C-alpha positions, 0 to 999 in steps of 0.5 A, a space after each residue: 688477681 692480687 690475691 692469687 699473687 699473694 697466695 703464690 708468694 705465701 707458697 714460695 715463702 712456705 717452700 723457703 721456710 721448709 728448705 731452711 728448716 731441712 738442715 735441722 731435720 724439721 724441714 725434712 719431716 715437714 717435706 715428707 708430711 706435707 703434700 704441697 711441699 712434695 710438689 716443690 722442687 726447691 723444697 725437695 732439693 733442700 730436703 735431700 741436701 738436709 738428709 745427706 747432711 744428717 747422715 754424713 754428720 752422724 757418720 763423721 762424728 762417729 769416725 772422728 770420735 774413734 780416730 781421736 780416741 785411738 790417736 789421742 787417748 794414749 797421749 792424754 793418758 801420759 799427760 800430753 795435751 798439746 793440740 787437742 783443743 784445736 782438734 775438737 774444732 773438727 766437731 764443728 764441721 757439720 755446723 758449718 754445713 748447716 749454716 751454708 745450707 741455710 744461707 743457700 736456702 734463704 737466698 733461694 739458691 740450689 747450691 750443693 753443700 761442699 764435699 757431701 752435696 753431690 750425694 744428694 743428687 743420687 737420692 730419689 724420693 
């Protein structure tokens, strides 16, 4: 009987690792490649969150680059650089989402990511 509980513990740990890695793409690939992970609701939840995070991060960075280029390039060309360093910190928002998601997965929680997590609930796979 101990072996069964040990096996269950290993499966739970694998699900948790897959969930944590979902926020850096590896877990998403693992989820779709491994049939055992597809059976796990916990891994599925975090794979969806990670996929939405990936898409949102790409869109966010493209939009941010366009906005910063349109707004601040003319100012930089004329020599005004005030506040530009602070605005570069906006590029770290996706990293904050990654950390939040990984912490939630490591704690075994299924909490949606701020602002973007609700979109993951609409995904079906």
